C-alpha positions in Angstrom: -21.2 0.2 -5.1 -24.4 2.0 -6.1 -25.5 4.8 -3.8 -22.1 5.8 -2.6 -19.6 8.1 -4.3 -17.0 5.9 -5.9 -13.7 6.6 -4.2 -10.4 4.7 -3.8 -8.3 4.8 -0.7 -4.8 3.3 -0.2 -1.6 3.9 1.7 1.9 2.7 2.5 3.8 2.8 5.8 6.9 5.0 6.0 9.0 2.4 7.8 11.8 2.1 5.3 12.7 2.7 1.6 10.1 1.5 -0.9 11.4 -1.1 -3.4 10.6 -2.7 -6.7 7.9 -4.9 -5.2 6.0 -1.8 -4.0 6.4 -0.2 -7.4 5.1 -3.2 -9.5 2.6 -4.5 -6.9 1.0 -1.1 -6.0 2.4 2.1 -7.4 1.9 1.4 -11.1 -1.7 0.5 -10.4 -2.2 3.6 -8.3 -0.9 5.7 -11.2 -3.3 4.0 -13.6 -6.3 4.4 -11.3 -6.0 8.2 -11.4 -7.6 7.9 -14.9 -10.7 6.1 -13.7 -11.3 7.0 -10.0 -11.2 9.7 -7.4 -8.1 8.6 -5.5 -6.8 9.3 -2.0 -3.3 8.1 -1.3 -2.0 8.3 2.3 1.4 7.9 4.0 0.2 6.0 7.0 2.6 7.3 9.6 0.3 6.5 12.5 0.5 2.8 11.5 4.3 3.1 11.4 4.5 3.8 15.2 2.8 0.6 16.2 6.4 -0.5 16.4 9.0 1.9 17.7 10.4 4.3 15.2 13.3 6.8 15.7 11.5 10.2 15.3 14.2 11.6 13.0 14.1 8.5 10.8 10.3 8.6 10.7 10.2 12.2 9.5 12.7 11.3 6.8 10.8 8.2 5.8 7.5 10.1 5.5 9.0 12.5 3.0 10.8 9.8 1.1 7.6 7.7 0.7 5.8 10.9 -0.5 8.6 11.5 -3.0 8.3 7.9 -4.2 4.6 8.3 -4.8 5.1 11.5 -6.9 8.2 10.2 -8.7 6.3 7.1 -9.7 3.6 9.2 -11.3 1.0 9.9 -8.6 -0.1 13.5 -9.3 -0.8 15.6 -6.2 -3.1 17.7 -8.3 -5.2 14.8 -9.6 -5.1 12.7 -6.4 -5.0 13.6 -2.7 -1.6 12.8 -1.1 -1.1 13.4 2.6 0.2 11.9 5.8 -2.4 10.3 8.1 -1.4 12.1 11.3 -2.3 15.5 9.8 -6.1 14.6 9.6 -7.4 14.1 13.2 -10.4 12.1 12.0 -8.3 9.0 11.6 -7.6 8.8 15.3 -11.1 9.8 16.3 -12.8 7.3 14.1 -10.3 4.6 15.1 -11.5 5.0 18.8 -15.1 4.7 17.8 -14.2 1.5 15.9 -12.3 0.2 18.9 -15.6 0.2 20.6 -17.5 -1.3 17.7 -15.1 -4.1 16.8 -15.1 -7.3 18.9 -12.0 -8.9 20.5 -12.8 -12.1 18.8 -12.4 -10.4 15.4 -9.0 -9.0 16.3 -7.9 -12.3 17.8 -8.3 -13.9 14.3 -5.9 -11.4 12.6 -2.9 -13.4 11.5 -0.7 -10.4 10.8 -0.6 -9.4 14.5 0.5 -13.0 15.3 3.3 -12.8 12.7 4.5 -9.4 13.7 4.3 -9.8 17.5 5.9 -13.3 17.3 6.3 -15.3 20.5 6.7 -12.3 22.8 3.1 -11.0 22.3 2.8 -9.7 25.9 5.4 -7.0 25.0 3.7 -6.0 21.7 2.1 -2.6 21.7 -1.7 -2.2 22.0 -1.4 -0.2 18.8 -0.1 -3.2 16.9 -3.0 -5.3 18.1 -5.6 -2.6 17.3 -3.9 -1.7 13.9 -6.8 -3.2 11.8 -9.3 -0.9 13.5 -7.2 2.1 12.5 -7.0 0.7 9.0 -10.8 0.5 8.9 -11.0 4.1 10.1 -8.6 5.2 7.3 -10.9 3.8 4.7 -14.3 4.6 6.1 -13.4 8.1 7.2 -13.7 8.9 3.5 -16.5 6.4 2.8 -14.1 4.8 0.3 -15.8 2.2 -1.8 -12.7 0.5 -3.3 -9.4 -0.5 -1.8 -6.4 -1.9 -3.7 -5.0 -4.6 -1.4 -2.4 -7.3 -1.5 -2.8 -10.8 -0.1 -1.5 -9.7 3.3 -4.3 -7.1 3.7 -7.3 -9.0 2.5 -8.2 -10.2 6.0 -8.0 -6.6 7.3 -10.4 -5.4 4.5 -12.9 -8.1 5.5 -12.7 -6.8 9.1 -13.3 -3.3 7.7 -16.5 -4.5 6.1 -17.5 -6.3 9.3 -17.0 -3.0 11.3 -18.9 -1.0 8.8 -21.8 -3.5 8.8 -21.9 -3.6 12.6 -21.9 0.2 12.9 -24.7 0.4 10.3 -26.7 -2.2 12.3 -25.9 -0.9 15.8 -26.9 2.7 15.0 -29.5 2.0 12.3 -32.2 3.9 14.1 -30.1 6.9 14.7 -28.8 6.9 11.1 -32.4 6.8 9.7 -33.6 9.4 12.2 -31.1 11.9 11.0 -31.4 11.0 7.3 -27.7 10.1 7.2 -27.9 6.7 5.5 -27.8 5.8 1.9 -31.1 3.9 1.6 -30.7 0.3 2.7 -27.0 0.5 2.4 -26.5 2.3 5.7 -24.1 5.1 6.7 -20.8 3.4 5.8 -20.2 1.5 2.5 -18.8 -2.0 2.6 -15.6 -1.4 0.6 -14.7 -3.8 -2.1 -11.1 -5.0 -2.9 -9.7 -3.4 -6.0 -8.8 -6.2 -8.5 -6.1 -4.9 -10.9 -5.3 -8.1 -12.6 -2.4 -10.4 -11.8 0.1 -8.0 -10.2 3.6 -9.6 -10.3 4.6 -11.1 -7.0 8.2 -9.8 -6.7 10.5 -12.1 -4.7 13.9 -11.6 -3.2 16.8 -11.4 -5.6 18.8 -13.7 -3.2 16.0 -16.3 -2.5 13.2 -16.7 -5.0 11.0 -18.4 -2.3 10.8 -15.3 -0.2 8.9 -12.1 -0.9 11.0 -9.0 -1.6 11.0 -7.2 1.7 12.1 -3.8 3.2 13.2 -5.7 6.3 15.6 -8.2 4.6 19.1 -7.8 6.1 20.7 -8.0 2.7 20.3 -4.9 0.5 21.1 -7.1 -2.5 17.8 -8.9 -1.9 15.9 -5.9 -3.3 16.0 -3.0 -5.7 15.2 0.1 -3.8 13.4 3.0 -5.6 16.3 5.2 -4.4 18.9 3.0 -6.2 20.9 4.7 -9.0 21.6 3.0 -12.3 24.9 1.5 -11.1 23.2 -0.1 -8.0 20.3 -1.4 -10.0 22.7 -3.0 -12.6 24.9 -4.6 -9.9 22.0 -6.1 -8.0 20.5 -7.7 -11.1 23.9 -9.1 -12.2 24.4 -10.6 -8.7 20.8 -11.9 -8.5 20.6 -15.7 -7.8 19.8 -17.9 -10.8 20.3 -21.5 -11.7 22.6 -23.2 -14.2 19.9 -24.1 -16.7 18.9 -22.1 -19.8 15.7 -20.2 -19.8 12.7 -22.3 -20.9 10.5 -21.4 -23.8 7.3 -21.9 -21.9 6.0 -21.0 -18.5 5.7 -24.6 -17.4 9.4 -24.8 -17.6 9.7 -22.3 -14.7 8.2 -24.8 -12.3 10.6 -25.6 -9.4 12.9 -22.7 -10.5 11.9 -19.8 -8.2 14.8 -17.5 -9.0 14.3 -17.9 -12.8 10.5 -17.3 -12.4 11.1 -14.2 -10.3 13.5 -12.6 -12.8 11.2 -13.4 -15.7 8.3 -12.0 -13.7 10.2 -8.8 -13.0 11.0 -8.3 -16.7 7.3 -8.9 -17.6 6.2 -6.4 -15.0 8.6 -3.7 -16.1 7.9 -4.2 -19.8 4.1 -4.5 -19.3 4.0 -7.9 -21.0 3.5 -11.5 -19.8 5.9 -14.2 -18.7 4.9 -16.2 -21.7 5.9 -13.3 -24.0 9.2 -12.9 -22.2 10.0 -16.5 -22.6 9.2 -16.5 -26.3 11.8 -13.7 -26.6 14.5 -15.1 -24.4 13.7 -18.9 -24.1 16.7 -21.1 -24.8 19.2 -18.5 -24.0 21.5 -18.3 -21.0 21.0 -16.0 -18.0 23.9 -13.8 -18.8 22.2 -12.5 -21.9 18.8 -12.2 -20.2 20.2 -10.4 -17.2 21.9 -7.9 -19.5 18.5 -7.1 -21.1 16.9 -6.9 -17.7 19.5 -4.5 -16.5 18.8 -2.2 -19.5 15.1 -2.4 -18.9 15.3 -1.8 -15.2 17.6 1.1 -15.5 15.4 2.7 -18.1 12.3 2.3 -16.0 13.6 2.8 -12.4 16.6 5.1 -12.6 14.5 8.2 -13.5 12.3 7.5 -10.5 15.4 7.6 -8.2 16.6 10.7 -9.9 13.2 12.5 -9.4 13.1 11.3 -5.8 16.5 12.9 -5.2 15.3 16.1 -6.7 12.2 16.2 -4.6 14.0 15.3 -1.4 16.4 18.1 -1.9 13.6 20.5 -1.1 11.8 19.1 2.0 9.6 22.2 2.3 8.1 21.5 -1.1 7.2 18.0 0.0 5.8 19.3 3.3 3.7 21.8 1.4 2.3 19.0 -0.8 1.4 16.9 2.3 -0.1 19.9 4.0 -2.3 20.8 1.0 -3.3 17.2 0.6 -4.2 17.0 4.3 -6.5 20.1 3.9 -8.2 18.4 0.9 -8.5 15.1 2.8 -9.9 16.8 5.9 -12.5 18.7 3.9 -14.0 15.2 3.1 -13.3 13.6 6.4 -14.4 16.3 8.9 -18.1 16.4 7.9 -18.3 12.6 7.9 -16.7 12.6 11.4 -19.2 15.1 12.7 -22.0 12.9 11.4 -20.5 9.9 13.2 -20.4 11.9 16.5 -24.1 12.8 16.1 -25.0 9.2 15.3 -23.1 7.8 18.3 -24.7 10.4 20.6 -21.8 12.8 21.4 -22.6 16.4 22.3 -20.7 18.9 20.1 -20.9 22.6 19.6 -19.0 22.7 16.4 
């Protein structure tokens, strides 16, 4: 996005333990992006409380997600790591965007309908306005690129709509103060970050359902906190079918559990499903699972070990979050001051 400083923003909610799907679908890409972009990685704790959280559990989860970022390879010296609530601009800009976004836009957001369910009258206002806060998270740093999954694409489109409407509504004020970037306006229209075909990791108990933190069965997922024994046990118990592994990808059609395990092996090994099937096609699942256990333990057990080491010293994690918040606020505060000037607020500092 020419004219704006190239910057990546992304984050995860601290609502429960991160799992293999988060690692392959996001964290591995985050680590790689550090080599090519300026990156800001947030623990979005304000988003977490859109649904009630036990305060003690939330505090633990914030530190655990931070530990997962670092253990997976996100470097707090190369990237900015912080928790959202420590930078006041997130809440301030979200309110401005509550007044820019239109009700009709929010009414189209499918994720609210899914999370609120049939009892929407009892859902929090925060859950409804969640996409406006997400827009504020991104635009507070004038981020130009956002790595998003399928479930967040609609929210990124809303972020672009909000940015465009702000630029249009306050175009005269932006130009008068010389705060725009040419014809692009004050805020960029952030682009989705395409990282190639990230593996869609499904439940180990049901290959038709996405691996989820909220699944009642712990055997449905591999948590990043699982030790080698737990990883091995979950893979051995993973649902399969009685047929041998095919030698070509077409043979995985209609076999969701087989496709899932092959996809996990491909993701962890950095290869393709086709390459995995060339190696293991024709064999039984017992032999393939044994190889997958070895690979998963090799890749994931060190992450769990490093997380345990980091979590043993909560002050160290808090210091990382605090230092990251200071660096994030150094970017955000000047942008927020400009927003206040553009909107017409009176400020003495």
